[in-house]
C-alpha positions as CSV (number, residue, x, y, z in Angstrom):
1,M,0.0,0.0,0.0
2,S,1.1,3.5,-0.5
3,S,0.1,7.1,0.0
4,N,0.5,10.2,-2.0
5,V,3.3,12.8,-1.4
6,P,2.2,16.4,-0.7
7,I,3.9,18.8,-3.1
8,S,3.1,22.0,-1.4
9,G,5.2,21.4,1.7
10,G,2.6,22.6,4.0
11,S,2.2,20.9,7.3
12,N,-1.6,20.7,7.0
13,L,-1.8,19.7,3.4
14,T,-1.2,16.0,3.6
15,A,-1.8,14.2,0.4
16,P,-4.3,11.4,0.8
17,T,-3.8,7.7,0.5
18,P,-5.2,6.8,-3.0
19,Q,-7.1,3.8,-1.8
20,N,-9.5,5.4,0.6
21,T,-9.7,9.1,0.2
22,P,-11.4,11.5,-2.3
23,L,-9.4,13.0,-5.1
24,T,-9.9,16.5,-3.9
25,Q,-8.7,17.1,-0.3
26,A,-9.3,20.1,1.8
27,P,-8.0,20.3,5.3
28,I,-10.6,20.8,8.0
29,A,-10.9,24.4,9.1
30,L,-8.1,25.7,7.0
31,G,-8.1,29.2,8.4
32,L,-11.6,29.8,7.1
33,S,-14.5,30.9,9.3
34,R,-18.2,30.5,8.6
35,P,-19.6,33.1,6.1
36,T,-21.2,36.1,7.9
37,V,-23.6,36.7,5.0
38,P,-27.0,35.3,6.1
39,D,-28.5,32.6,4.0
40,I,-32.1,32.5,2.7
41,T,-33.4,30.8,5.8
42,E,-31.9,33.5,8.0
43,D,-33.3,36.3,5.8
44,N,-36.7,34.8,6.0
45,E,-36.5,34.4,9.8
46,G,-35.4,38.0,10.0
47,E,-38.4,39.1,8.0
48,N,-40.7,37.0,10.1
49,S,-39.4,38.5,13.3
50,A,-39.8,42.0,11.9
51,A,-43.4,41.1,10.9
52,D,-44.0,39.9,14.5
53,G,-42.8,43.3,15.7
54,S,-40.0,41.9,17.7
55,G,-37.3,43.5,15.6
56,G,-34.6,41.4,17.2
57,P,-32.4,38.7,15.7
58,S,-33.9,35.2,15.5
59,L,-32.6,32.4,17.8
60,A,-31.4,30.5,14.7
61,G,-29.5,33.6,13.5
62,L,-27.8,33.9,16.9
63,E,-26.9,30.3,16.9
64,Q,-25.3,30.6,13.4
65,H,-23.4,33.7,14.6
66,M,-22.1,32.0,17.6
67,L,-21.1,28.9,15.6
68,G,-19.2,31.1,13.1
69,M,-17.3,32.7,16.0
70,V,-16.4,29.3,17.4
71,H,-15.2,28.1,14.0
72,G,-13.2,31.2,13.5
73,K,-11.5,30.9,16.9
74,L,-10.6,27.3,16.3
75,A,-9.2,28.1,12.9
76,D,-7.0,30.7,14.5
77,L,-5.7,28.2,17.0
78,L,-5.0,25.5,14.5
79,G,-1.3,24.7,14.4
80,K,-0.4,27.0,17.2
81,S,1.2,25.8,20.4
82,S,-1.0,25.9,23.5
83,G,2.1,26.7,25.6
84,Y,1.7,23.4,27.6
85,I,4.9,21.8,26.3
86,E,6.9,25.0,26.8
87,S,5.7,25.2,30.4
88,L,6.8,21.7,31.4
89,P,9.8,21.4,33.8
90,V,13.2,20.7,32.1
91,E,13.2,17.2,33.5
92,V,9.9,16.4,31.8
93,K,11.1,18.0,28.6
94,L,14.1,15.7,28.6
95,N,11.6,12.7,28.8
96,V,9.7,14.2,25.8
97,E,12.8,14.4,23.7
98,A,13.7,10.8,24.8
99,L,10.3,9.6,23.5
100,K,11.1,11.3,20.2
101,G,14.3,9.3,20.1
102,V,12.3,6.1,20.7
103,Q,10.0,7.1,17.9
104,V,13.0,7.4,15.6
105,K,13.8,3.7,16.2
106,Q,10.2,2.8,15.6
107,N,10.3,4.6,12.3
108,E,13.4,2.7,11.3
109,L,11.7,-0.6,12.1
110,Q,8.6,0.5,10.1
111,N,10.8,1.3,7.1
112,K,12.4,-2.2,7.4
113,Y,9.0,-3.8,7.7
114,K,7.6,-2.0,4.6
115,R,10.8,-3.0,2.6
116,E,10.2,-6.6,3.6
117,C,6.6,-6.4,2.6
118,L,7.7,-5.1,-0.8
119,E,10.0,-8.1,-1.1
120,L,7.1,-10.4,-0.2
121,E,4.9,-8.8,-2.9
122,K,7.7,-9.4,-5.4
123,K,8.0,-13.0,-4.4
124,Y,4.3,-13.7,-4.9
125,L,4.2,-11.8,-8.2
126,E,6.7,-14.3,-9.4
127,L,4.5,-17.2,-8.2
128,Q,1.6,-15.6,-10.0
129,K,3.4,-15.1,-13.4
130,P,2.6,-18.6,-14.7
131,L,-1.1,-17.9,-14.1
132,Y,-0.9,-14.5,-15.8
133,E,0.8,-16.2,-18.8
134,R,-1.9,-18.8,-18.9
135,R,-4.5,-16.0,-18.8
136,N,-2.8,-14.3,-21.7
137,D,-2.7,-17.5,-23.7
138,I,-6.5,-17.8,-23.4
139,I,-7.2,-14.2,-24.1
140,T,-5.0,-14.0,-27.3
141,G,-6.1,-17.4,-28.6
142,K,-2.7,-19.1,-28.2
143,A,-4.2,-21.9,-26.3
144,A,-7.7,-23.4,-25.7
145,A,-9.2,-23.5,-22.2
146,T,-9.3,-26.8,-20.5
147,R,-12.3,-28.6,-19.1
148,D,-11.0,-28.2,-15.5
149,E,-10.6,-24.4,-16.0
150,I,-14.1,-24.1,-17.4
151,Y,-15.6,-26.2,-14.5
152,A,-13.8,-24.1,-11.9
153,G,-15.1,-20.9,-13.5
154,E,-18.6,-22.2,-13.6
155,Q,-18.6,-23.2,-10.0
156,A,-17.5,-19.6,-9.2
157,S,-20.3,-18.3,-11.3
158,I,-22.9,-20.5,-9.6
159,K,-21.6,-19.3,-6.2
160,D,-22.0,-15.7,-7.3
161,D,-25.4,-16.2,-9.0
162,E,-27.8,-19.0,-8.1
163,D,-29.6,-18.4,-11.5
164,Y,-26.5,-19.0,-13.5
165,T,-27.1,-21.4,-16.4
166,P,-24.2,-23.7,-17.1
167,L,-22.8,-23.8,-20.7
168,P,-23.6,-26.7,-22.9
169,K,-21.2,-29.7,-22.5
170,D,-21.2,-30.8,-26.1
171,V,-19.2,-27.8,-27.3
172,S,-15.5,-28.3,-27.2
173,P,-13.3,-25.3,-26.1
174,E,-11.4,-23.7,-29.0
175,P,-8.5,-21.3,-29.0
176,T,-10.7,-18.4,-30.3
177,G,-9.4,-15.8,-27.8
178,I,-11.4,-12.9,-26.5
179,S,-11.3,-9.8,-28.7
180,E,-10.9,-6.4,-27.0
181,F,-10.6,-8.0,-23.6
182,W,-8.3,-5.4,-22.1
183,L,-10.1,-2.5,-23.7
184,T,-13.4,-3.7,-22.1
185,A,-11.7,-4.3,-18.7
186,L,-10.1,-0.8,-18.7
187,R,-13.4,0.9,-19.7
188,N,-15.2,-0.9,-16.9
189,H,-13.0,0.9,-14.4
190,L,-14.8,4.1,-13.4
191,G,-11.6,6.3,-13.3
192,L,-10.1,5.0,-16.6
193,S,-13.5,5.2,-18.4
194,E,-13.4,9.0,-17.9
195,I,-10.1,9.4,-19.8
196,I,-10.5,6.9,-22.6
197,T,-11.9,8.7,-25.6
198,D,-13.7,7.2,-28.6
199,R,-10.5,7.8,-30.7
200,D,-8.4,6.0,-28.0
201,T,-10.5,2.8,-28.4
202,L,-9.2,2.4,-32.0
203,A,-5.7,2.0,-30.6
204,L,-6.6,0.2,-27.4
205,K,-8.3,-2.6,-29.4
206,H,-4.7,-3.7,-30.1
207,L,-3.8,-3.9,-26.4
208,I,-3.1,-7.6,-25.7
209,D,-1.8,-7.6,-22.1
210,V,-1.2,-5.4,-19.1
211,R,1.6,-6.5,-16.7
212,L,3.0,-5.5,-13.4
213,E,6.8,-5.5,-12.6
214,Y,8.6,-4.3,-9.5
215,L,11.7,-2.3,-9.8
216,T,14.9,-4.3,-9.4
217,E,18.5,-3.7,-8.9
218,G,21.4,-5.0,-11.1
219,V,22.9,-4.7,-14.5
220,G,20.8,-3.1,-17.2
221,V,18.6,-1.2,-14.8
222,D,17.7,2.4,-15.6
223,T,19.9,4.7,-13.6
224,E,16.9,6.9,-13.0
225,T,15.2,4.1,-11.0
226,L,18.3,2.3,-9.7
227,G,18.0,1.3,-6.0
228,K,14.6,3.0,-5.6
229,P,11.4,1.2,-4.5
230,G,8.5,1.3,-6.9
231,F,6.8,-0.6,-9.7
232,K,6.0,-0.3,-13.3
233,I,2.9,-1.1,-15.4
234,L,3.5,-2.5,-18.9
235,F,0.9,-2.2,-21.7
236,V,1.7,-4.7,-24.4
237,F,0.3,-4.0,-27.9
238,E,0.2,-6.0,-31.1
239,P,1.4,-4.2,-34.3
240,N,-0.9,-1.3,-35.1
241,E,-1.3,1.8,-37.3
242,F,-0.9,4.3,-34.4
243,F,2.6,3.9,-32.9
244,D,5.7,1.8,-33.3
245,N,6.2,0.9,-29.6
246,E,5.4,-2.7,-28.7
247,I,5.3,-1.9,-25.0
248,L,4.3,1.3,-23.3
249,E,5.5,1.6,-19.7
250,K,4.5,3.7,-16.7
251,T,6.9,3.7,-13.7
252,Y,5.9,4.8,-10.2
253,L,8.7,5.6,-7.8
254,Y,8.3,5.6,-4.0
255,Q,10.2,7.8,-1.6
256,E,13.0,6.1,0.4
257,E,11.3,6.7,3.7
258,V,7.8,5.6,4.5
259,G,5.2,8.3,5.3
260,Y,3.7,9.3,8.6
261,S,0.9,6.8,8.1
262,G,3.5,4.0,7.9
263,D,3.0,3.4,4.1
264,F,5.2,4.1,1.2
265,V,4.8,7.6,-0.2
266,Y,4.7,8.2,-3.9
267,D,7.6,10.3,-5.3
268,R,7.0,10.7,-9.0
269,A,6.0,8.8,-12.1
270,I,7.9,8.3,-15.4
271,G,6.2,7.4,-18.7
272,T,7.3,6.0,-22.0
273,T,7.9,8.4,-25.0
274,I,5.4,7.2,-27.5
275,K,6.7,6.9,-31.1
276,W,3.6,8.0,-33.0
277,K,3.3,7.3,-36.6
278,E,2.6,10.2,-39.0
279,D,-0.7,11.9,-38.3
280,K,-1.7,9.3,-35.7
281,D,-0.9,11.1,-32.5
282,L,-4.1,10.7,-30.4
283,T,-2.9,13.2,-27.8
284,K,-3.2,16.0,-30.4
285,E,-5.9,17.5,-32.6
286,F,-5.1,19.0,-35.9
287,E,-6.8,22.0,-37.4
288,I,-6.3,23.6,-40.7
289,K,-6.4,27.4,-41.0
290,K,-6.3,29.6,-44.0
291,Q,-3.7,32.4,-44.0
292,R,-3.6,35.4,-46.5
293,N,-0.4,37.2,-47.4
294,K,-0.9,40.9,-47.0
295,N,1.5,41.8,-49.8
296,T,0.7,39.3,-52.5
297,N,-2.9,38.6,-51.4
298,R,-2.1,34.9,-51.9
299,T,-3.6,32.3,-49.5
300,R,-2.1,29.2,-48.0
301,L,-3.3,26.4,-45.7
302,V,-1.6,26.0,-42.3
303,R,-1.9,22.9,-40.3
304,K,-1.7,23.4,-36.5
305,A,-1.7,20.8,-33.7
306,K,-3.2,21.4,-30.3
307,P,-3.3,19.1,-27.2
308,T,-6.5,17.2,-26.6
309,D,-7.8,14.7,-24.0
310,S,-6.6,11.2,-24.4
311,F,-5.9,8.1,-22.4
312,F,-2.3,8.2,-23.8
313,N,-1.6,11.4,-21.9
314,F,-1.3,8.8,-19.0
315,F,2.3,8.2,-20.3
316,S,3.1,11.9,-19.9
317,P,2.5,12.3,-16.2
318,P,2.4,15.6,-14.4
319,V,5.7,16.7,-12.9
320,P,5.8,17.7,-9.2
321,P,7.3,21.2,-8.7
322,T,10.5,21.6,-6.8
323,D,10.5,22.9,-3.2
324,E,12.4,25.9,-4.4
325,A,9.6,26.7,-6.9
326,I,7.0,26.5,-4.2
327,E,8.9,28.5,-1.7
328,S,9.7,31.3,-4.1
329,G,6.1,31.6,-5.2
330,E,6.8,30.8,-8.8
331,I,3.6,28.7,-8.9
332,E,0.2,30.3,-8.1
333,D,-1.9,28.6,-5.4
334,E,-4.6,27.7,-7.9
335,D,-2.1,26.1,-10.3
336,L,-0.6,24.3,-7.4
337,A,-3.9,22.9,-6.2
338,E,-4.8,21.8,-9.8
339,L,-1.4,20.1,-10.1
340,E,-1.9,18.3,-6.8
341,E,-5.2,17.0,-8.0
342,K,-3.7,15.8,-11.3
343,L,-1.0,14.0,-9.4
344,E,-3.5,12.3,-7.1
345,V,-5.6,11.1,-10.0
346,D,-2.5,9.8,-11.7
347,Y,-1.3,7.9,-8.6
348,Q,-4.8,6.5,-8.0
349,I,-5.0,5.0,-11.5
350,G,-1.5,3.5,-11.1
351,E,-2.5,2.0,-7.7
352,D,-5.8,0.6,-9.1
353,L,-4.0,-1.0,-12.0
354,K,-1.5,-2.6,-9.6
355,E,-3.9,-3.7,-6.9
356,K,-7.2,-4.3,-8.7
357,I,-7.2,-4.4,-12.5
358,I,-4.2,-6.6,-13.2
359,P,-4.9,-9.2,-10.4
360,R,-8.7,-9.3,-11.2
361,A,-8.9,-8.5,-15.0
362,I,-11.7,-11.0,-15.6
363,D,-13.9,-9.3,-13.0
364,Y,-13.4,-5.9,-14.7
365,F,-14.1,-7.5,-18.1
366,T,-17.4,-9.0,-16.9
367,G,-18.3,-6.0,-14.8
368,K,-18.3,-7.9,-11.5
369,A,-15.7,-5.5,-10.1
370,L,-18.1,-2.6,-10.5
371,E,-20.5,-4.4,-8.1
372,Y,-18.0,-3.9,-5.3
373,E,-17.1,-0.4,-6.3
374,A,-20.8,0.5,-6.2
375,M,-21.0,-1.0,-2.7
376,D,-18.1,1.2,-1.6
377,D,-19.9,4.3,-3.1
378,D,-23.1,3.3,-1.3
379,E,-21.3,3.3,2.1
380,D,-20.5,7.0,1.5
381,D,-24.2,7.7,0.8
382,F,-25.3,7.0,4.4
383,D,-25.2,9.6,7.1
384,D,-24.6,8.9,10.8
385,L,-28.1,8.3,12.3
386,D,-26.9,9.7,15.6
387,D,-26.0,13.0,14.0
388,D,-29.4,13.1,12.3
389,D,-31.1,12.4,15.6
390,D,-29.2,15.3,17.3
391,E,-30.2,17.6,14.5
392,D,-33.8,16.6,14.9
393,D,-33.7,17.3,18.6
394,D,-32.2,20.8,18.0
395,E,-34.9,21.6,15.4
396,G,-37.7,20.4,17.7
397,A,-38.0,23.8,19.3
398,F,-38.7,25.5,16.0
399,D,-41.8,25.5,13.7
400,N,-41.5,23.5,10.5
401,D,-43.2,24.9,7.4
402,S,-43.5,21.5,5.8
403,E,-47.0,19.8,6.0
404,S,-45.8,16.5,7.4
405,D,-42.6,14.9,8.6
406,N,-43.5,11.9,6.5
407,D,-42.6,13.9,3.5
408,V,-39.0,12.8,4.0
409,P,-38.7,9.0,4.2
410,V,-36.2,7.4,6.6
411,R,-33.1,6.2,4.7
412,R,-32.9,2.4,4.6
413,R,-30.0,0.4,3.6
414,G,-30.8,-1.6,0.5
415,P,-29.2,-3.1,-2.6
416,P,-27.6,-0.6,-5.0
417,K,-29.4,0.5,-8.1
418,G,-29.2,-1.7,-11.1
419,G,-29.5,-5.1,-9.6
420,R,-26.8,-6.6,-7.5
421,G,-24.4,-3.7,-6.8
422,G,-25.2,-1.7,-10.0
423,A,-23.3,-4.2,-12.2
424,P,-24.8,-6.7,-14.6
425,P,-24.8,-10.3,-13.6
426,T,-21.5,-12.1,-13.9
427,G,-20.9,-13.1,-17.5
428,A,-22.4,-10.0,-19.0
429,N,-20.3,-7.1,-20.3
430,V,-20.9,-3.6,-19.1
431,N,-21.6,-1.1,-21.8
432,P,-18.4,1.2,-21.6
433,E,-20.5,4.2,-22.6
434,E,-22.8,3.6,-19.7
435,C,-19.8,3.2,-17.4
436,K,-18.4,6.5,-18.7
437,Q,-21.5,8.4,-17.8
438,Q,-21.3,7.4,-14.1
C-alpha cells in the first residue's frame, strides 16, 4: 500500500492515500470561518421576526453567529502551540525528547517492515506469473481453455449467481481468444473510463496484455530508478497503425522513507515516450487554418496541432514542482492545487492498475468488479443516524413549514441501483459508454 506525497510542503496539506480518500482534499478548518452573509433561511427568519414586531435577531440567527465565531476561533488556534509543552519542567522536557528518540527507532523498524513487505509482494508476483501467462494465452487465442478451468469458473459463477445457467457440455473449447478483452476491462474501471476517448479505443483494441513489474537492482537497470522502491505497469500492444512501440511503460517511484501513516509515499512517475506514426498522435488534434499574405494577397493552408484529452496522456504524467519553486512563489496557489489534483488522479490510477485491474482482470471484463465499487460508493451515501437524531432534537423547538414529517422517508440500507451492486450479472459485459457516464 502507498500514499501520495504532498507537493506544497505545508504541514496541514497532507496528500491522501489513493485507496481510501477522495481526489480533492481540503484540510478541516483551513483558516476559514463561517460566512457572515445570512442565508435565505436566516433572511426569512429576520423578515418573520420583523413582521411579528420583535425587531430582534432570531434564535437561529444567533446560533449561526455563535457557531461562526467558534469556528473562526478554532481556525486561528489550528497549528499553534498551547504553551503546555513549553511550560513543562526541564526534567519532563528531557523525557519528551527521549520519546522522540524512541520514535526514531520505531520509524526505522517501520521502514524495514515495509521494505520486507515489498519483497514479499515481489515473491508472490513471481509465483503468479505462470497464471498470468496462462490467462494471456487464453485471451490471445494461443491456447484453448481446459475442461478443468471451465468447470472451476462455472462453479464460481454459480456461487455468485444462483440463477447462472451452465454452458452446454457438447461444445469443445477452441483457441478463439477474447477480442478487445483489455479495452473492455479498462473501460469498466470508473476512473479510466473517464479518460478513454472514442479515438483511443481504436488503438486500445490492439492492447493484448497489461503486466506488473517491481523495480529491481542490477545490470541493465535504468539509472533513474536504480535502487529506488517502486513498480511499473507495462501495456503490451500488437502491431498497429498508431505507434511503433510494442510496450508502453509507466513507472511509479516511492520515496525512500515511509510516510507518517506507515506506508510508502509516492515520489513521482515516469512514462514512455510514444513513437507516434505520422498523423496518428491521439494526444493532439489538428486544425487547418487559411492564411492570406498581405503583400501578395495569396492564401495558404496552415496545419496546426493542439493538445487534446486522451488516455495516452497517461504516459506523460504531471511533474511535481520543486520545493524551491513552491517557496519562491513561482507557482500560483490555484495552479498548485490543480497540479496536486492531477498527481493524485495519476497515482490513484496506477495504484488501481496494480492492486485491482491486473490481479482481477476478468472481474473488470465481466463488470463484476463494478459491483464492489458500487457498494463502496453506497457506504458513503449513508449519514450517521446519531447525527441526524441530534439535529432533529435541535430543530424540535422551531416551527416547521412542511406539511408533514412523513414527506422525507427514513433512509434504509438496501441493494444498490441496477440489480446486484449496480453491475450486470456475472458473465455480462458492461456497456463502456454507460460506465463512462457514471
